[in-house]
C-alpha positions as CSV (number, residue, x, y, z in Angstrom):
1,M,116.5,27.3,184.0
2,K,114.4,28.3,181.0
3,R,115.9,30.9,178.7
4,A,113.8,33.9,177.8
5,K,111.8,33.7,174.5
6,T,112.5,35.7,171.4
7,V,109.5,36.8,169.2
8,V,110.2,37.5,165.5
9,V,108.1,39.8,163.3
10,S,109.5,39.7,159.8
11,I,107.9,42.1,157.3
12,G,108.4,42.1,153.6
13,V,106.7,44.6,151.3
14,S,107.1,43.8,147.7
15,E,104.2,45.5,145.9
16,Y,103.5,49.2,145.8
17,A,100.5,49.4,143.5
18,G,99.4,52.8,144.7
19,S,102.6,54.7,144.2
20,R,104.2,56.0,141.0
21,Q,107.4,56.8,142.7
22,L,108.0,53.5,144.5
23,G,108.7,50.5,142.3
24,D,108.1,46.9,143.4
25,I,110.8,45.0,145.3
26,P,110.5,41.3,144.1
27,C,112.9,39.9,146.6
28,A,111.3,41.4,149.7
29,H,109.0,38.4,150.3
30,Q,111.8,35.9,149.9
31,D,114.1,37.9,152.2
32,A,111.5,38.2,154.9
33,H,110.8,34.4,154.8
34,N,114.5,33.5,154.7
35,L,115.5,35.8,157.5
36,H,112.7,34.5,159.7
37,K,113.7,30.9,159.0
38,S,117.3,31.5,159.8
39,L,116.4,33.1,163.2
40,R,113.9,30.3,163.9
41,L,116.6,27.7,163.4
42,G,119.3,29.7,165.1
43,L,117.2,30.5,168.2
44,G,116.3,26.9,168.8
45,D,114.2,26.5,171.9
46,T,114.2,30.3,172.7
47,Y,112.2,31.0,169.5
48,D,108.5,31.7,170.2
49,M,106.6,29.9,167.5
50,W,103.2,31.1,168.8
51,R,103.8,34.8,168.7
52,S,106.3,35.0,165.8
53,V,105.0,35.9,162.3
54,T,106.0,36.8,158.8
55,M,103.9,39.6,157.2
56,L,103.9,40.0,153.5
57,D,102.6,43.3,152.0
58,P,100.8,44.5,155.1
59,S,99.2,47.9,155.1
60,A,100.6,50.5,157.5
61,N,97.7,50.1,159.9
62,E,98.0,46.3,159.8
63,A,101.7,46.5,160.6
64,L,101.1,49.1,163.4
65,A,98.4,47.0,165.0
66,L,100.5,43.8,165.0
67,L,103.6,45.5,166.4
68,T,101.5,47.2,169.2
69,L,99.7,44.1,170.2
70,T,102.9,41.9,170.1
71,S,104.8,44.5,172.1
72,R,102.2,44.6,174.9
73,R,102.2,40.8,175.3
74,L,106.0,40.5,175.9
75,R,107.5,40.0,179.3
76,D,110.3,42.2,180.5
77,E,113.0,39.6,179.9
78,E,111.8,38.7,176.4
79,L,113.1,40.1,173.1
80,L,111.2,41.4,170.1
81,V,113.1,41.2,166.8
82,V,111.5,43.2,164.0
83,Y,112.8,42.9,160.4
84,F,111.7,45.1,157.6
85,S,112.4,44.8,153.9
86,G,110.8,47.4,151.6
87,H,110.9,51.1,150.7
88,A,111.5,54.0,153.0
89,R,111.4,57.8,152.5
90,L,113.5,60.4,154.2
91,R,111.7,63.7,154.4
92,R,112.9,66.6,156.6
93,S,115.2,64.2,158.4
94,V,112.3,62.0,159.3
95,L,112.4,58.4,158.2
96,S,109.1,56.7,157.2
97,L,108.7,53.1,156.2
98,A,106.4,52.5,153.2
99,F,103.8,49.7,153.3
100,S,101.7,48.1,150.6
101,D,99.1,50.9,150.7
102,A,101.7,53.6,150.4
103,L,100.7,56.7,148.3
104,D,103.0,59.4,147.0
105,D,101.4,62.0,149.3
106,G,102.7,60.2,152.4
107,R,99.7,58.0,153.3
108,G,100.4,54.3,153.9
109,H,103.7,55.1,155.7
110,L,104.8,54.8,159.3
111,S,107.3,57.2,160.7
112,I,110.1,55.6,162.6
113,S,108.8,57.3,165.8
114,E,105.4,55.6,165.2
115,I,107.2,52.3,164.9
116,A,109.1,53.1,168.2
117,N,105.8,53.9,170.0
118,A,104.3,50.6,168.8
119,C,107.3,48.7,170.3
120,A,107.7,50.9,173.3
121,E,106.6,48.3,175.8
122,A,109.2,45.7,174.6
123,N,112.9,45.1,174.5
124,A,113.1,45.4,170.7
125,A,115.8,45.1,168.0
126,L,114.8,46.7,164.7
127,I,116.6,45.3,161.6
128,L,115.9,47.6,158.7
129,D,116.8,46.7,155.1
130,C,115.6,49.8,153.3
131,C,117.0,53.1,152.0
132,H,118.1,55.7,154.5
133,S,117.7,53.1,157.3
134,G,120.6,54.7,159.3
135,A,118.3,57.6,160.1
136,A,116.5,55.3,162.5
137,A,119.6,54.8,164.6
138,S,118.6,57.7,166.9
139,L,115.7,55.7,168.3
140,A,118.2,54.0,170.6
141,N,119.1,57.3,172.2
142,R,117.2,58.3,175.3
143,P,115.8,61.8,174.7
144,D,115.4,62.6,178.4
145,M,115.5,60.9,181.8
146,L,111.7,60.5,181.9
147,T,111.5,58.7,178.5
148,P,113.3,55.3,178.8
149,T,113.9,53.3,175.7
150,A,114.8,49.7,175.0
151,I,114.9,49.8,171.3
152,S,118.1,48.9,169.4
153,V,118.6,49.4,165.7
154,L,120.6,47.6,163.0
155,A,120.4,49.5,159.7
156,S,121.6,48.2,156.3
157,S,122.8,51.6,155.2
158,A,123.6,55.1,156.4
159,A,121.0,57.8,156.6
160,F,121.7,59.3,153.2
161,S,122.5,56.0,151.4
162,T,120.2,53.7,149.4
163,A,119.7,50.0,150.0
164,V,120.4,47.3,147.4
165,H,117.7,44.9,146.5
166,L,118.6,42.5,143.7
167,P,116.2,40.1,142.0
168,E,117.8,37.2,143.8
169,G,117.7,39.0,147.1
170,S,119.3,41.7,149.2
171,P,123.1,41.4,149.8
172,F,122.6,42.7,153.3
173,T,120.0,40.2,154.2
174,A,121.9,37.3,152.5
175,A,125.0,38.2,154.5
176,L,123.0,38.5,157.7
177,I,121.5,35.0,157.2
178,N,125.0,33.5,156.5
179,I,126.3,35.0,159.8
180,I,123.3,33.7,161.7
181,E,123.7,30.3,160.2
182,D,127.4,30.2,161.1
183,S,126.6,31.1,164.6
184,S,124.0,28.4,164.9
185,V,126.5,25.9,163.7
186,T,129.4,26.9,165.8
187,G,127.2,27.7,168.9
188,K,128.9,31.0,169.5
189,E,126.9,33.9,170.9
190,L,125.7,36.4,168.4
191,S,124.9,40.0,169.4
192,L,124.0,43.1,167.4
193,V,127.5,44.5,167.9
194,T,129.3,41.4,166.8
195,L,126.8,40.9,163.9
196,T,127.6,44.4,162.7
197,K,131.3,43.9,162.9
198,E,131.1,40.7,160.8
199,L,128.8,42.4,158.3
200,N,131.1,45.4,157.9
201,S,134.3,43.2,157.7
202,G,132.9,41.1,154.8
203,K,132.8,41.9,151.1
204,D,129.2,40.8,150.6
205,T,127.5,44.0,151.7
206,P,127.9,47.1,149.4
207,E,127.1,49.6,152.2
208,K,128.5,49.8,155.7
209,C,125.9,48.8,158.3
210,V,124.9,51.1,161.2
211,V,124.1,49.8,164.7
212,N,123.0,51.7,167.7
213,V,122.2,49.8,170.9
214,A,119.6,51.1,173.3
215,E,121.1,53.7,175.6
216,G,122.0,52.1,178.9
217,S,122.7,48.7,177.3
218,E,126.1,47.4,176.2
219,D,124.7,45.1,173.6
220,V,121.7,43.0,172.6
221,V,122.2,39.2,172.3
222,L,120.3,37.7,169.4
223,L,121.5,34.2,169.6
224,Q,122.8,32.9,173.0
225,E,125.8,30.6,173.2
226,Q,124.8,27.1,172.5
227,R,126.2,24.5,174.9
228,D,125.3,21.5,172.8
229,T,127.9,22.0,170.0
230,V,130.0,19.2,171.5
231,A,126.9,17.0,171.6
232,A,126.2,17.9,167.9
233,K,129.7,16.8,166.9
234,E,129.5,13.6,168.9
235,T,126.1,12.8,167.4
236,A,127.4,13.4,163.9
237,D,130.5,11.1,164.6
238,R,128.2,8.4,166.0
239,F,125.9,8.7,163.0
240,V,128.7,8.3,160.5
241,G,130.1,5.4,162.5
242,R,126.8,3.7,162.5
243,L,126.4,4.1,158.8
244,S,129.5,2.0,158.3
245,S,128.0,-1.0,160.0
246,V,124.3,-1.1,159.1
247,D,122.5,-2.5,156.1
248,R,121.0,-0.6,153.1
249,A,117.5,-0.2,154.6
250,A,118.8,1.1,157.9
251,R,121.1,3.6,156.2
252,E,118.2,4.9,154.1
253,L,116.0,5.3,157.2
254,M,118.8,7.0,159.1
255,W,119.1,9.7,156.5
256,Y,115.4,10.4,156.4
257,S,115.3,10.5,160.2
258,A,118.3,12.9,160.3
259,A,116.1,15.7,159.0
260,E,114.3,15.7,162.4
261,L,117.5,16.4,164.4
262,P,118.1,20.0,165.8
263,Q,119.5,22.3,163.1
264,A,122.9,22.5,164.8
265,Y,123.2,18.7,164.6
266,Q,122.1,18.7,160.9
267,S,124.6,21.4,160.0
268,V,127.5,19.4,161.4
269,L,126.2,16.3,159.6
270,I,126.1,18.2,156.3
271,G,129.8,18.8,156.5
272,E,130.5,15.1,156.9
273,I,128.7,14.2,153.7
274,V,131.7,15.5,151.6
275,S,134.6,15.2,154.1
276,A,133.8,11.6,155.0
277,G,132.9,10.5,151.4
278,I,129.4,9.4,152.6
279,A,127.8,10.3,149.2
280,R,129.9,7.6,147.5
281,E,127.0,5.2,148.0
282,A,126.3,2.3,145.8
283,S,122.6,2.1,146.5
284,W,120.2,4.4,144.6
285,L,117.8,4.4,147.5
286,V,120.4,5.5,150.0
287,R,121.8,8.2,147.6
288,R,118.3,9.5,147.3
289,A,117.8,9.6,151.0
290,I,121.1,11.6,151.5
291,G,120.0,14.0,148.8
292,S,116.6,14.4,150.3
293,F,118.2,15.2,153.6
294,L,120.1,18.0,151.9
295,D,117.0,19.1,150.0
296,R,115.1,19.6,153.3
297,Q,117.6,22.1,154.6
298,P,116.5,25.8,154.5
299,G,116.5,27.2,151.0
300,H,118.9,30.0,152.0
301,S,121.3,27.6,153.7
302,R,124.8,28.6,152.6
303,I,126.3,25.3,153.9
304,R,123.7,23.3,151.9
305,N,124.4,25.3,148.8
306,E,128.1,24.9,149.1
307,V,127.9,21.2,149.7
308,T,125.5,20.5,146.9
309,G,127.7,22.6,144.6
310,D,130.8,20.6,145.5
311,L,128.9,17.3,145.0
312,I,127.5,18.2,141.6
313,S,131.0,19.2,140.5
314,S,132.6,16.0,141.8
315,E,134.4,13.5,139.6
316,H,132.4,10.7,141.1
317,W,129.0,10.1,139.7
318,M,127.5,8.8,143.0
319,E,128.3,12.1,144.6
320,V,126.9,14.0,141.6
321,C,123.6,12.2,142.0
322,V,123.4,13.2,145.7
323,G,124.2,16.8,144.8
324,L,121.5,17.0,142.1
325,I,118.9,15.6,144.4
326,G,119.9,18.0,147.2
327,A,119.9,21.0,144.9
328,R,116.8,20.2,142.8
329,H,114.7,23.0,144.2
330,L,117.5,25.6,143.8
331,F,118.0,25.3,140.0
332,A,115.3,27.9,139.3
333,T,117.0,30.6,141.3
334,D,120.7,29.7,141.6
335,T,122.4,30.2,138.2
336,G,125.6,28.6,139.3
337,L,124.0,25.4,140.4
338,R,121.8,25.3,137.3
339,S,124.9,25.7,135.1
340,A,126.6,22.9,136.9
341,A,123.6,20.6,136.3
342,L,123.6,21.5,132.6
343,D,127.3,20.5,132.5
344,V,126.3,17.1,134.0
345,L,123.6,16.7,131.4
346,V,126.0,16.9,128.4
347,S,128.8,15.0,130.1
348,Q,129.9,11.4,129.7
349,I,129.1,10.6,133.3
350,P,126.9,7.6,134.0
351,A,123.2,7.9,133.1
352,N,122.2,7.8,136.8
353,A,123.3,11.4,137.0
354,T,122.4,12.7,133.5
355,W,118.8,11.3,134.0
356,L,118.5,13.2,137.3
357,A,119.9,16.4,135.7
358,S,117.4,16.3,132.9
359,M,114.5,15.6,135.2
360,Y,115.3,18.3,137.8
361,L,116.2,21.0,135.2
362,T,112.9,20.5,133.4
363,D,111.1,20.7,136.8
364,C,112.4,24.3,137.2
365,G,111.3,25.2,133.6
366,E,114.8,24.7,132.0
367,F,113.7,23.1,128.7
368,D,117.1,23.2,127.0
369,F,116.5,21.2,123.8
370,D,120.0,21.9,122.4
371,S,121.9,20.7,125.5
372,T,119.6,17.7,125.7
373,E,120.4,16.7,122.1
374,C,124.1,16.5,123.1
375,S,123.3,14.2,126.0
376,Q,124.0,10.5,126.1
377,L,120.4,10.0,127.0
378,V,119.2,10.5,123.5
379,R,121.2,7.5,122.2
380,T,118.6,5.0,123.5
381,S,114.8,4.6,123.2
382,W,114.6,4.7,127.0
383,G,116.4,8.0,127.2
384,I,114.3,9.6,124.4
385,T,111.0,8.5,125.9
386,E,112.1,9.7,129.4
387,I,113.1,13.1,128.1
388,L,109.9,13.3,126.1
389,E,108.0,12.9,129.4
390,H,110.2,15.6,131.0
391,F,109.5,18.0,128.2
392,R,105.7,17.5,128.1
393,A,105.4,20.6,130.3
394,S,107.2,22.8,127.8
395,E,105.3,25.2,125.5
396,R,106.0,23.0,122.4
397,G,102.9,21.2,121.2
398,N,102.5,17.4,121.0
399,D,103.1,17.4,117.2
400,W,106.4,19.2,117.5
401,L,107.5,16.9,120.4
402,S,106.6,13.9,118.3
403,R,108.6,15.0,115.4
404,W,111.5,15.9,117.7
405,A,111.5,12.5,119.3
406,L,111.4,10.7,116.0
407,D,114.2,12.8,114.7
408,L,116.3,11.9,117.7
409,A,115.5,8.2,117.3
410,T,116.3,8.3,113.5
411,A,119.7,10.0,114.3
412,T,120.8,7.0,116.4
413,G,120.8,4.9,113.2
414,D,119.2,2.0,115.2
415,E,115.9,0.8,113.7
416,N,114.9,-0.8,117.0
417,V,115.2,2.6,118.7
418,L,113.0,4.2,116.1
419,L,110.4,1.4,116.3
420,E,110.3,1.7,120.2
421,V,110.0,5.4,120.2
422,A,107.3,5.4,117.5
423,T,105.4,2.7,119.4
424,H,105.6,4.8,122.6
425,L,104.3,7.9,120.8
426,K,101.3,5.9,119.5
427,L,100.5,4.6,122.9
428,I,100.6,8.0,124.6
429,G,98.3,9.4,121.8
430,F,100.9,11.4,119.8
431,A,100.8,11.5,116.0
432,V,103.1,9.0,114.2
433,P,103.6,9.4,110.4
434,A,102.2,6.6,108.3
435,N,105.7,5.8,106.9
436,V,107.1,5.0,110.4
437,G,106.6,1.5,111.7
438,V,104.9,0.7,115.0
439,S,105.2,-2.5,117.0
440,Q,102.3,-4.9,117.2
441,V,102.4,-4.5,121.0
442,A,100.7,-1.2,120.5
443,E,97.5,-3.0,119.6
444,E,97.5,-5.2,122.7
445,S,94.7,-4.4,125.1
446,L,97.0,-4.9,128.0
447,S,99.5,-2.3,126.6
448,K,96.7,0.2,126.2
449,Y,95.5,-0.5,129.7
450,L,99.0,0.0,131.2
451,Y,99.6,3.2,129.3
452,S,96.2,4.5,130.5
453,L,97.3,4.3,134.2
454,E,98.8,7.4,135.9
455,P,102.4,6.9,137.0
456,R,103.5,7.8,140.5
457,G,104.1,11.5,140.6
458,K,106.2,13.7,142.8
459,L,105.8,13.5,146.6
460,S,105.1,16.8,148.4
461,S,107.3,15.8,151.3
462,S,110.3,13.5,151.5
463,S,109.4,12.4,155.1
464,G,107.4,9.4,154.0
465,K,109.2,8.8,150.7
466,W,111.0,5.6,151.9
467,L,107.6,4.0,152.8
468,L,105.7,5.1,149.7
469,S,108.4,4.2,147.3
470,S,108.7,0.7,148.9
471,L,105.0,0.3,148.1
472,F,104.6,2.0,144.8
473,G,108.1,2.2,143.2
474,N,111.5,3.7,143.8
475,W,111.6,6.7,141.4
476,R,109.5,9.3,139.8
477,R,107.2,8.2,137.0
478,D,107.4,4.6,138.2
479,G,104.7,2.8,136.3
480,R,101.6,1.2,137.9
481,S,100.2,-2.0,136.6
482,N,97.2,-3.0,138.7
483,L,97.2,-6.4,136.8
484,R,94.7,-7.9,139.2
485,T,92.0,-5.4,138.0
486,Y,92.8,-6.0,134.4
487,A,92.8,-9.8,134.7
488,A,89.5,-10.0,136.5
489,S,87.6,-9.5,133.2
490,K,89.9,-11.6,131.0
491,R,90.4,-15.3,130.4
492,P,93.6,-16.6,132.1
493,S,95.0,-18.0,128.9
494,A,94.6,-14.7,127.1
495,V,96.2,-12.8,130.0
496,L,99.2,-15.1,129.9
497,Q,99.6,-14.6,126.1
498,S,99.5,-10.8,126.7
499,L,102.0,-11.0,129.5
500,E,104.5,-12.8,127.2
501,Q,104.2,-9.8,124.8
502,M,104.9,-7.1,127.4
503,G,108.7,-7.4,126.8
504,A,108.1,-5.3,123.7
505,L,106.5,-2.4,125.7
506,P,108.7,0.7,125.0
507,A,108.2,2.1,128.5
508,V,110.9,0.8,130.8
509,A,108.8,1.9,133.8
510,L,105.9,-0.2,132.7
511,R,108.0,-3.3,131.9
512,T,109.4,-3.0,135.4
513,A,105.9,-2.5,136.9
514,V,104.7,-5.7,135.3
515,L,107.5,-7.7,136.8
516,L,107.0,-6.2,140.3
517,D,103.3,-6.5,140.4
518,P,102.3,-8.7,143.4
519,W,99.7,-10.5,141.3
520,I,102.4,-11.9,139.0
521,G,104.2,-13.7,141.9
522,E,101.0,-15.5,142.9
523,H,101.2,-18.1,140.1
524,P,104.3,-19.8,138.6
525,D,102.8,-19.6,135.1
526,R,102.7,-15.8,135.3
527,V,106.2,-15.7,136.7
528,E,107.6,-17.8,133.8
529,A,105.6,-15.8,131.2
530,V,107.3,-12.5,132.2
531,L,110.7,-13.9,133.1
532,L,111.0,-15.1,129.4
533,W,111.6,-11.4,128.5
534,G,112.6,-10.0,131.8
535,L,115.8,-11.9,132.2
536,V,117.0,-10.9,128.7
537,D,116.0,-7.2,128.9
538,D,118.8,-4.7,128.2
539,H,117.8,-2.2,130.8
540,P,119.2,-2.7,134.3
541,W,116.0,-1.5,136.0
542,V,114.0,-4.2,134.2
543,R,116.6,-6.8,134.7
544,Q,116.8,-6.0,138.4
545,A,113.1,-6.5,138.8
546,A,113.3,-9.8,136.9
547,V,116.2,-11.0,139.2
548,E,114.1,-10.1,142.2
549,L,111.1,-12.0,140.8
550,A,113.2,-15.1,140.0
551,T,114.6,-15.2,143.5
552,D,117.2,-17.8,142.6
553,G,120.1,-15.7,141.5
554,R,119.5,-16.0,137.8
555,I,120.5,-13.0,135.8
556,G,120.3,-14.0,132.2
557,P,122.7,-13.1,129.4
558,I,125.1,-10.2,129.9
559,T,124.8,-7.8,127.0
560,D,126.8,-4.7,126.1
561,P,123.7,-2.4,126.4
562,L,123.0,-3.9,129.9
563,I,126.4,-2.7,131.2
564,D,126.6,0.6,129.3
565,M,126.4,2.9,132.3
566,A,126.7,6.0,130.2
567,R,123.3,5.3,128.6
568,R,121.2,3.4,131.1
569,P,121.0,3.8,134.9
570,G,120.6,1.1,137.5
571,L,123.6,-1.2,136.9
572,F,124.9,-0.9,140.5
573,D,121.4,-1.7,142.0
574,L,121.2,-4.7,139.7
575,L,124.6,-5.8,141.1
576,L,123.4,-5.3,144.7
577,T,120.2,-7.2,144.1
578,L,122.1,-10.1,142.5
579,N,124.6,-10.1,145.4
580,D,121.7,-10.2,148.0
581,L,120.4,-13.4,146.2
582,N,123.8,-15.0,146.2
583,G,123.9,-14.7,142.4
584,D,127.1,-14.8,140.3
585,T,128.2,-11.2,140.5
586,G,131.7,-12.1,139.6
587,S,130.9,-12.9,135.9
588,L,129.2,-9.6,135.6
589,L,132.0,-7.6,137.3
590,E,134.5,-9.1,134.9
591,L,132.9,-7.3,132.1
592,I,132.7,-3.9,133.8
593,E,135.8,-1.7,134.2
594,L,135.2,-0.1,137.6
595,T,137.0,2.8,139.1
596,P,138.6,2.3,142.5
597,V,135.8,4.4,144.1
598,E,133.1,2.4,142.4
599,R,134.6,-0.9,143.5
600,A,135.1,0.4,147.1
601,A,131.4,1.4,147.2
602,L,130.2,-2.0,146.1
603,V,132.5,-3.7,148.6
604,R,131.3,-1.5,151.5
605,D,127.7,-2.3,150.7
606,A,128.3,-6.0,150.5
607,C,130.1,-6.0,153.9
608,R,127.2,-4.1,155.5
609,Q,124.6,-6.5,154.2
610,Q,126.2,-9.5,155.8
C-alpha cells in the first residue's frame, strides 16, 4: 500500500532591504536549504519532489500565493510541512512574519492568521524559526465547532522570546536537522511531539521549543517508521564483506556507486568507514573514492561531519587523506575541521595528506602563507611549485609569489631545488631575477608547448570521476601532453631529442603526462627515450608512470628522495604498480620502515589483486 505523500515548503528570508528596523539574517538561506534536504532524505519515497519547493527571499504576496495554491492541491491524507526562517513582529498579540518586501509600517508582512487561511485546506505542520514564534501556537486550537483546523505548530521560542540566528546557522534548525537525520538512520518514527521532547532535552537549543498539535489530533507524524533498517545494516555488512575480496578497480567503483543507495543505507555505511578501518586503504584511487562518497553526503550531515573529523584527526595518514577529501567543501564554514586540516599541513605526516590539506584549504580561500612555510612540502621543488599553483588564486601578485617561491627554494640550501623552481617560474611566465640560474630545458620548444596546455581542473561532480580520471589523469592539475599534435609538425629525430630532455622539466605533473601519453607507447624508440629519465626520477608519481610504461617490472635505482614519504606522495601506489607487474617489491620494502597499519594495508591489497 502506498504511503501518503508529504509536501515541503521551506522559506528562508535573509535580506530586508526596505526596513531600517530589521537586519539581514545571513544564515536563513542556508537553514532553509538544509532543513529541506534533511526532510527530503528522511522522508524517502513519501517525499513529493514535484510539489515541494525552497523559497528564498520571497515577497509576502509570493509566499501567500504559493501556500494557497499548494494547500488546495493536497489530498486529505497528505501532509504539508511549512518551514520559515526569518524575522517576525509581535504587535498587539498578533504575530506577523516578515518577508523580503517588509517595510517598517507593516507592509510586506503576513499575519499568522493569513498563513493559516492560506493553509486551511491542508493538513499542515508549521515549523517557525523566528522571534516570538510561540505566539503562533494558538493556530492549532479550534475557535468553534464550525471552524475545523488541521494546522499544527512547532515554534523555536516562546511568544515573548527572541530567536537565535548565528552566522553559521540557527541552533534550533541545526538541532532539528540532527534529530531528523538520526531518525532516518535508525528508522524510528518521528512526530512533532517526540521531536519537541528531543529538542527540549538537548543542550543545543538556547530556548525551549513550543509545540501545539491541531485540536482533535494526538500527534502529527513527520517521518514514518522505516521498516528497511535491517536491510540497510545487511547491505552495509555485505558491502564491507565484498570490499575484502575484490580488486582495486572494483573497490573504487563500489564506493562511487554507494552514493546512489538510499540515504538510510548510506548513513549506516558511513559508520563502517571508521569502525571497520575501511579508510586504511593503500590505493590512492580507492581512498579518493571513499572520500568522495563522504563528500557527496548532505552538507549539514552530522554523521558525515563527525566521521570526517575523526578521520582527519587519525594517527594513520591513509585515514587522514580520506577525511580531508570527505570534508573538503566544509573547510570554508567549519572552523573545527579547518583547524584540523591546518594541523595536518604543518605535521610530519606523509605528503599524501599534507598535499591534500594545502590544496583543499586554498580552495576555500585559506591562503595561510605562514603555516605553509612550516610544512614539509616546501622542502622540495615539487612541493614549492605545487603550493605556488594553489596560491595563484590569492590576492598576492605574480611578482610577490615569484619572490616568495624563490626564497623558499633558497632556504632549502639545495641548488637543484632553486634551479627547478626558477625554471618553473620562467616557464609559467613569472619574473626570474637575472642572477638566478634557469635550466636549458626552459628553452626547449616542447617544454613551452607542454606548459602552454591547460591541466585537468576540478570536476563538478564525483559521479564520473573514476572514468574521467582513468582517461585524463588521477589527480587535480594532472598535466596534459597531446604529444601527437606536437609531433605532427616536427621531424621525428628532433622530437626524440626533445623527449630525452623532458626529465629536466620542473613540473612533476608534466613529466608524468609525457610518460603516460599513448603516443609514446606506439614506438619503442620513444619509450626508451623517456625511460632513460623516467626510471631514475626521484618522484614516486613519475617513477610509477615509468614502471607502467616499461611493463617488465623494472623500477630503476632506489634513492632516498624516492622513499621519503614526508616530502613526496605516491610511494604506496608505486609499490602497488610494481607488485601488479611482478616486480621486485621486496628490495624496495627493505629500505622503508613501515608501520604495522601500512604493512597490513599493502598485504590486503596484494591479496585482493590475486
